C-alpha positions in Angstrom: -25.5 -49.4 110.3 -27.4 -46.1 110.1 -24.1 -44.4 110.8 -22.7 -46.1 107.6 -25.8 -45.4 105.4 -25.5 -41.9 106.4 -21.5 -41.8 105.8 -21.7 -43.3 102.5 -25.1 -41.9 100.9 -24.8 -38.2 102.5 -21.8 -37.0 103.8 -20.2 -39.1 100.9 -17.3 -40.5 102.8 -17.2 -44.1 104.5 -14.4 -44.7 107.4 -12.2 -48.1 107.5 -10.0 -49.7 109.5 -7.0 -47.6 108.2 -8.5 -45.7 105.6 -11.0 -43.4 104.4 -13.3 -44.3 101.1 -14.4 -40.9 99.2 -17.1 -40.6 96.9 -16.6 -39.6 93.4 -16.6 -35.1 93.6 -15.8 -35.0 97.4 -12.5 -34.0 96.7 -13.3 -31.5 94.3 -16.0 -30.1 96.8 -13.2 -30.6 99.6 -11.3 -28.3 97.5 -13.7 -25.5 96.8 -14.2 -25.7 100.6 -10.3 -25.1 101.3 -10.5 -22.2 98.6 -13.4 -20.4 100.0 -11.7 -20.6 103.3 -8.4 -19.2 102.2 -10.1 -16.6 100.5 -11.8 -15.5 103.9 -8.7 -15.6 105.5 -6.9 -13.6 102.4 -9.8 -10.9 102.9 -9.1 -11.0 106.8 -5.4 -10.1 106.4 -6.2 -7.4 103.3 -9.0 -5.8 105.5 -6.0 -5.5 108.8 -3.6 -4.2 106.3 -5.5 -1.5 104.6 -6.8 -0.6 108.1 -3.9 -0.5 110.0 -2.0 1.4 106.7 -5.6 4.1 106.9 -4.8 4.6 110.6 -1.1 5.4 110.0 -2.2 7.8 107.5 -4.7 9.4 109.4 -2.3 9.7 112.3 0.0 11.5 109.8 -2.1 13.7 109.0 -3.4 15.0 112.3 0.4 15.4 113.1 0.3 17.5 110.0 -2.7 19.2 110.9 -1.4 20.6 114.4 2.1 21.6 112.8 0.9 23.6 110.1 -1.3 25.1 112.8 1.4 25.9 115.2 3.6 27.1 111.6 0.5 29.5 111.2 0.3 30.4 114.4 4.0 31.7 115.3 3.8 33.2 111.6 1.3 35.4 113.0 3.0 36.1 116.0 6.1 37.3 114.5 4.2 39.8 112.2 2.7 41.6 115.4 6.0 41.3 117.6 8.7 42.1 114.8 7.4 46.4 115.0 7.5 46.2 118.3 10.0 47.8 120.1 10.2 45.5 123.4 10.8 42.8 120.6 13.8 45.0 118.9 15.4 45.8 122.5 15.0 41.9 123.1 16.8 40.8 119.9 19.8 43.1 120.4 20.7 42.4 124.0 19.9 38.6 123.4 23.0 38.7 121.6 24.7 39.7 124.8 23.3 37.3 126.9 24.4 34.7 124.4 28.0 36.2 124.9 27.7 35.6 129.0 26.3 32.3 128.3 29.0 31.2 126.5 31.4 32.4 128.9 30.0 30.3 131.6 29.3 27.5 129.1 32.7 28.2 128.3 34.0 28.0 131.9 31.5 24.9 132.8 33.3 23.2 130.1 36.6 23.9 131.4 36.1 22.3 134.6 34.8 19.5 132.6 37.9 19.5 130.7 39.7 19.4 134.0 37.8 16.8 135.6 38.3 14.6 131.9 42.0 15.2 132.7 42.0 14.0 135.6 40.2 11.1 134.7 42.5 10.5 131.8 45.9 10.7 133.9 44.3 8.1 136.9 43.5 5.6 133.8 46.8 6.1 132.5 47.5 5.4 136.2 45.8 2.2 135.8 46.8 1.5 132.5 50.7 1.9 134.0 49.8 -0.5 137.1 47.9 -2.9 134.6 50.6 -2.7 132.6 53.2 -3.7 135.2 50.8 -6.1 136.8 50.6 -7.8 133.0 54.1 -8.2 132.4 54.3 -9.8 135.8 51.7 -12.1 134.9 53.7 -13.1 131.6 56.9 -14.1 133.0 54.8 -15.7 135.4 53.4 -17.3 132.5 56.4 -18.2 130.9 57.8 -19.8 133.8 54.6 -21.8 134.2 55.0 -23.0 130.4 58.6 -23.8 131.1 57.5 -25.9 134.1 55.4 -27.5 131.9 57.2 -28.5 128.8 60.1 -29.9 131.6 57.5 -31.7 133.3 55.9 -32.9 129.6 59.6 -33.8 128.7 59.9 -35.8 132.0 56.7 -37.5 131.6 57.2 -38.1 127.5 60.9 -39.5 129.2 59.2 -41.5 132.3 56.5 -42.6 129.7 59.6 -44.0 127.1 61.1 -45.2 130.0 57.9 -47.1 131.3 57.5 -48.3 127.5 61.4 -49.8 127.9 61.2 -51.4 131.0 57.3 -53.0 129.6 59.7 -54.5 127.2 62.1 -56.0 129.1 59.8 -57.4 131.1 57.8 -59.3 128.8 61.0 -60.1 127.6 62.3 -61.3 130.6 58.4 -63.1 131.5 59.1 -65.2 128.2 62.8 -66.0 129.1 61.2 -67.1 132.8 58.2 -69.0 130.7 61.1 -70.3 128.5 62.9 -72.1 131.2 60.3 -73.3 133.3 59.3 -75.4 130.4 63.1 -76.8 129.6 63.0 -77.4 134.0 59.4 -79.3 133.2 61.3 -81.2 130.2 64.5 -81.8 132.6 61.7 -83.1 135.2 60.4 -85.2 132.5 63.7 -86.6 131.4 64.8 -87.0 135.2 61.7 -89.0 135.9 62.3 -91.2 132.5 65.7 -91.6 133.9 65.0 -92.7 137.1 62.2 -94.9 136.1 64.4 -96.2 133.3 67.4 -96.3 136.4 64.4 -98.2 138.9 64.0 -100.7 135.7 67.8 -101.3 135.5 68.4 -102.0 139.1 65.4 -104.4 139.0 67.1 -106.2 135.9 70.5 -106.3 137.5 68.4 -107.4 141.1 66.9 -110.3 138.7 70.6 -111.4 136.9 72.1 -110.9 140.0 69.8 -113.3 141.6 70.0 -115.6 138.4 73.9 -115.9 138.8 73.9 -116.4 142.2 70.5 -119.2 141.3 73.1 -121.1 138.5 76.3 -120.4 140.8 74.5 -122.6 143.4 73.6 -125.1 141.1 76.8 -124.7 139.0 78.0 -125.7 142.7 75.4 -128.5 143.3 76.6 -130.1 139.8 80.2 -130.1 140.5 79.3 -131.9 144.4 77.2 -134.6 142.1 80.2 -134.8 139.7 82.6 -135.4 142.9 80.5 -137.8 144.3 79.9 -139.8 141.0 83.7 -139.5 140.6 84.5 -141.0 144.2 81.8 -143.3 143.5 83.4 -145.0 140.4 87.0 -144.6 142.0 86.1 -146.8 144.7 84.5 -149.4 142.7 87.2 -149.4 140.3 
């Protein structure tokens, strides 16, 4: 309870099960705190950026200062040496030295050109060999492609043949099923005919026995009649 009272009265909020309830003015206070924090972060960022730019400018000024010092020193040395006889001799001999150096450089360049030419010839030979290999590989690729196309065509034909065979198989199965149905019907008909035949044979046997009984009775009646006729003739 003390914690709830402290949250509600002092801190200005109260924790619920799924929500936070704020008092009036707390949202504005939180926005002010956010603005102060953002302001502090931006000031720090500006401070770092300005410091980096200032250090960069300082290093550039140091480099410029060193460059000015070096330029001034070289200028003073030039004004000192320009009237010195040995310097004048050196300036006249230097082009001759540069000619000798150029000849050496030219010879080195010729050696480098020879090496480059040998490398080019070797590369050209390798390219020709690679070209011949490429032609062989292209020919093999063409053969393989033709063989693959033939195999694909054969596979297509085999698939079509399989489709036809499956159709024929289905047709034959249908015909076999139809024949089996006909056989079953014929067997049922034969069974019915056999039953009818047995029934007729039984009726025929019964009729025969009835006929025999009637014939026996008829003979007996005839015998009785003959006896009666004989008896009447005797009395007359």
